[in-house]
C-alpha positions in Angstrom: -25.9 -1.1 6.9 -26.7 1.3 3.8 -26.9 0.4 0.0 -24.4 1.3 -1.9 -26.0 3.8 -3.7 -26.5 5.6 -0.5 -22.7 5.8 0.2 -20.9 8.7 -0.7 -18.4 8.7 -3.2 -15.5 9.6 -0.5 -16.6 6.2 1.2 -16.6 4.4 -2.0 -12.7 5.5 -2.5 -11.7 4.4 0.9 -13.0 1.0 0.5 -11.1 0.9 -3.0 -8.0 1.9 -0.9 -8.5 -0.8 1.3 -9.2 -3.1 -1.1 -6.0 -2.5 -3.4 -4.0 -3.0 0.0 -1.8 -0.4 1.8 1.4 -0.5 0.0 -0.4 0.3 -3.4 -2.8 2.9 -1.4 0.2 4.7 -0.2 1.5 5.0 -3.5 -1.9 6.5 -5.0 -2.4 8.9 -2.0 1.0 10.6 -3.2 -0.8 12.1 -6.1 -3.5 13.7 -4.2 -3.6 17.1 -2.9 -3.8 17.7 1.0 -7.6 18.1 1.2 -8.1 14.9 -0.6 -5.4 12.9 1.7 -7.2 14.3 4.6 -10.6 13.5 3.8 -10.1 9.9 2.5 -7.5 9.2 5.8 -10.8 10.2 7.9 -12.8 7.5 6.0 -10.8 4.9 6.1 -10.3 5.2 10.0 -14.1 5.4 10.1 -14.6 2.3 8.0 -15.5 -1.3 9.7 -17.1 -3.9 7.8 -18.2 -3.6 4.3 -21.0 -6.5 3.2 -20.1 -8.5 0.3 -22.8 -7.1 -1.5 -21.5 -3.5 -1.0 -18.2 -4.3 -1.6 -19.1 -6.3 -4.9 -21.0 -3.2 -6.1 -18.4 -0.5 -5.4 -15.6 -2.5 -6.9 -17.8 -3.3 -9.9 -18.3 0.1 -10.5 -14.7 0.9 -10.6 -14.1 -1.8 -12.5 -16.6 -0.5 -15.0 -14.7 2.5 -15.6 -11.5 0.7 -15.8 -12.7 -1.8 -18.4 -14.7 0.9 -20.4 -11.9 0.7 -23.0 -13.6 -2.9 -24.0 -16.9 -0.6 -25.0 -14.9 1.6 -27.1 -13.0 -1.1 -28.9 -16.2 -3.2 -29.5 -18.3 -0.4 -30.4 -16.4 2.9 -30.7 -16.1 6.0 -28.7 -19.7 7.1 -29.1 -21.0 3.6 -27.8 -18.7 4.0 -25.0 -20.2 7.4 -24.2 -23.6 6.1 -24.3 -23.3 3.3 -22.1 -21.2 5.7 -19.6 -23.6 8.6 -19.8 -26.7 5.9 -18.7 -24.6 4.8 -15.8 -22.9 8.0 -14.4 -24.2 11.0 -16.4 -23.1 13.0 -19.3 -20.6 15.1 -17.8 -19.0 12.4 -15.8 -18.9 10.2 -18.8 -17.3 12.8 -20.9 -14.4 13.1 -18.5 -14.1 9.2 -18.3 -13.9 8.8 -22.2 -11.3 11.2 -22.6 -8.7 9.7 -19.9 -10.1 6.1 -21.9 -8.8 7.4 -25.0 -5.6 8.9 -23.6 -4.7 5.2 -22.0 -5.9 2.6 -24.3 -3.1 0.4 -23.7 -4.5 -2.6 -21.4 -1.9 -4.9 -20.0 -3.7 -8.4 -19.7 -4.1 -10.1 -16.4 -3.6 -6.8 -14.5 -6.3 -8.2 -12.0 -3.3 -10.7 -10.7 -0.4 -8.2 -9.9 -2.0 -7.8 -6.7 -2.3 -11.6 -5.8 0.3 -13.2 -3.8 2.5 -15.5 -5.8 2.4 -18.5 -3.7 -1.1 -18.3 -3.7 -1.5 -17.9 -7.4 0.9 -20.9 -8.2 -2.0 -22.9 -6.6 -4.5 -21.8 -9.0 -2.5 -22.1 -12.0 -0.1 -24.9 -11.7 -3.0 -27.6 -12.9 -3.3 -25.4 -16.1 -2.1 -26.4 -19.5 1.5 -25.7 -20.0 0.5 -23.0 -22.7 -2.1 -21.5 -20.5 0.7 -20.9 -17.7 3.3 -19.4 -20.3 0.8 -17.0 -21.5 0.0 -16.0 -18.1 3.5 -15.8 -16.8 4.5 -13.7 -20.0 2.2 -10.8 -18.6 3.1 -10.6 -15.1 5.7 -8.6 -13.9 9.3 -10.2 -13.9 9.6 -10.9 -10.6 6.5 -12.3 -9.9 6.6 -14.6 -12.9 10.1 -15.6 -11.9 9.0 -16.9 -8.3 5.9 -18.6 -9.9 8.1 -20.2 -12.5 10.8 -21.6 -9.8 7.9 -23.4 -7.8 6.5 -25.2 -10.4 7.7 -29.1 -10.9 11.0 -29.5 -12.6 9.5 -31.1 -15.6 6.4 -28.7 -16.3 8.8 -25.9 -15.5 11.1 -26.7 -18.3 8.3 -26.9 -20.5 6.4 -23.8 -19.6 9.7 -21.8 -20.0 10.3 -23.6 -23.6 6.7 -22.3 -24.6 7.5 -18.7 -23.1 10.4 -18.8 -25.6 8.5 -20.2 -28.4 5.7 -17.9 -27.8 4.9 -15.1 -30.7 1.4 -13.2 -30.9 -1.5 -14.5 -29.0 -5.1 -13.5 -30.5 -6.9 -11.1 -28.4 -10.2 -13.4 -28.0 -7.7 -16.2 -26.5 -6.3 -14.0 -24.0 -9.9 -12.5 -22.8 -10.8 -16.0 -22.8 -8.1 -17.2 -20.4 -8.7 -13.8 -18.3 -12.3 -14.7 -17.6 -11.7 -18.3 -16.3 -8.9 -17.3 -14.2 -10.4 -14.3 -12.7 -13.3 -16.6 -11.7 -10.9 -18.8 -10.2 -9.1 -16.3 -8.0 -12.1 -14.1 -7.4 -12.6 -15.8 -3.9 -9.0 -15.2 -2.9 -9.2 -11.4 -4.1 -12.5 -10.8 -2.0 -11.1 -12.4 1.0 -8.6 -9.8 0.9 -11.6 -7.2 1.6 -13.7 -8.8 4.1 -12.1 -6.3 6.8 -12.0 -3.0 5.2 -10.7 -0.1 7.0 -10.8 1.0 10.3 -7.8 2.3 12.6 -5.5 -0.7 11.9 -5.8 0.0 8.4 -5.1 3.5 8.5 -2.0 2.8 10.3 -0.6 0.2 8.0 -1.3 2.9 5.5 0.6 5.9 7.4 3.2 3.4 8.0 4.2 3.3 4.2 3.7 7.0 3.5 6.4 10.0 4.3 6.5 11.8 7.2 5.1 15.0 5.9 2.0 13.2 4.8 1.8 11.3 8.3 2.1 14.3 9.9 -0.8 16.3 7.7 -3.0 13.2 8.3 -2.6 13.2 12.0 -3.3 16.6 12.6 -6.4 16.6 10.5 -7.6 13.7 12.5 -6.9 15.3 15.7 -8.9 18.3 14.5 -12.1 16.3 13.2 -11.9 13.5 15.5 -9.8 13.7 18.4 -10.9 10.2 20.0 -10.3 8.5 16.5 -6.5 10.2 16.5 -5.8 9.0 19.9 -6.7 5.3 18.8 -4.2 5.9 15.7 -1.6 7.3 17.5 -1.8 4.5 20.4 -1.2 2.0 17.4 1.5 3.8 15.8 5.4 4.6 16.7 6.7 7.7 15.5 10.3 8.8 15.9 9.6 11.3 18.8 8.2 8.0 20.9 11.8 7.0 21.4 11.5 9.0 24.8 9.1 5.9 25.8 11.6 3.3 25.4 13.5 2.0 28.3 17.4 2.2 28.2 18.0 -1.3 27.1 15.7 -0.9 24.1 17.8 2.3 23.3 21.0 0.3 23.7 19.6 -2.4 21.4 18.7 0.4 18.7 22.1 2.3 18.8 23.6 -1.3 17.5 21.3 -1.1 14.5 21.5 2.3 13.2 24.0 4.1 11.1 25.8 6.9 13.1 25.1 9.3 10.4 21.4 8.5 10.3 21.4 8.9 13.5 23.0 12.2 13.7 20.9 13.5 10.9 17.7 12.3 12.7 18.5 14.2 15.7 18.8 17.4 13.8 14.9 17.6 13.4 13.8 17.1 17.3 13.9 18.8 20.5 16.3 18.0 23.4 13.9 15.3 25.1 14.8 12.8 22.5 18.3 13.9 22.1 19.0 13.5 26.0 17.2 10.1 25.9 19.9 8.9 23.1 22.8 10.7 24.6 22.1 9.0 27.9 22.7 5.7 26.5 26.1 6.3 25.0 29.4 6.8 26.4 30.9 10.2 26.7 33.1 9.6 24.0 30.2 8.4 21.5 28.2 11.5 22.6 31.2 13.8 21.8 31.5 12.6 18.3 27.9 12.3 17.6 27.4 16.1 18.2 30.3 16.7 16.3 28.7 15.1 13.2 25.5 17.0 14.1 27.4 20.4 14.0 29.7 19.4 11.2 26.8 18.9 8.7 25.3 22.3 9.3 21.6 23.0 8.1 19.9 19.6 6.5 16.8 19.7 4.2 13.6 18.2 6.2 12.9 15.8 3.8 16.6 14.2 4.4 15.7 14.4 8.5 12.8 12.8 8.0 14.2 10.2 5.5 16.8 9.4 8.1 14.1 9.0 11.1 12.2 6.8 9.0 15.4 4.4 8.8 15.3 4.6 12.6 11.9 4.1 13.1 12.3 0.9 10.6 15.1 -0.4 12.9 12.7 -0.3 16.0 9.8 -2.0 14.3 12.2 -4.7 13.2 13.8 -4.9 16.6 10.1 -5.2 17.8 8.9 -7.9 15.2 11.8 -9.9 16.5 10.9 -9.7 19.9 14.2 -7.9 20.8 12.4 -5.1 22.4 9.1 -3.9 23.3 7.2 -0.7 22.4 4.8 0.7 25.0 1.3 1.3 23.6 -1.1 3.9 25.2 -0.5 5.5 28.6 1.3 2.3 29.9 4.7 1.5 28.6 5.4 -2.0 28.3 9.2 -2.8 28.7 11.5 -5.4 27.9 
């Protein structure tokens, strides 16, 4: 395994994407241009396991950039530039400092936002009520509310009272609590990164992006690594794959989807998919569906893709509940 210093920036970025999880990663890549999305997706697919040493080094490097504002607050902008220049070079350091100065607002306990609330509860419930109140005050409202409701009744009341009475907390106190808590949850956060990347990770990411991004990535992957593309496609289910479902699965699906969504989704596909759907509907239902499709006229591609995503989501829910099975690869597995 190569040392971290020998890894490309692209490979490091892929590790970071896997570290933050597919849902957040999907939001992040929306801000990349097409070329960057293609390159990073290929790196994610190629990733297998990352050693603890590499993982720690990559995250620390990323963390150094994220917390560089500490150098600014303690030693000023010039001190921060010196530290960053020594680590990354003058040109990159200047860019970092500009971004940091523009975004000096740091939210305490930011690292806890990606932790599971139930697991986080196990780490903080034995802390002093004032400490718990401090932590909950800085967490997202939904996450804090879930944790508060899980606390023992007496502790819950005391923590709630302390939150209400809390005023300003000295920065050094917040930083000290952060440091202690970060050590406690570091094992939890690092466990999430033990298996980084691979085809399954890319599939999870693709399941959360819009269809145009999904299509772009799959087309690029097919050109650059056809074997990997086949592996990823075999692990996915896209709207056009409806033709591979058996009749009972289609009939179960038709009970779950909205007629308007179905009409919209079928506007963007060829005859094979439409025929598959029509064959599992009554003549009267087919007639009404075709009328809906004709009546709506031209539809924006974005709207069609959103409708298709809703139907694919319904298919995945039916599969997860065991009501239908989706064939993978060349051999279809039927209900």
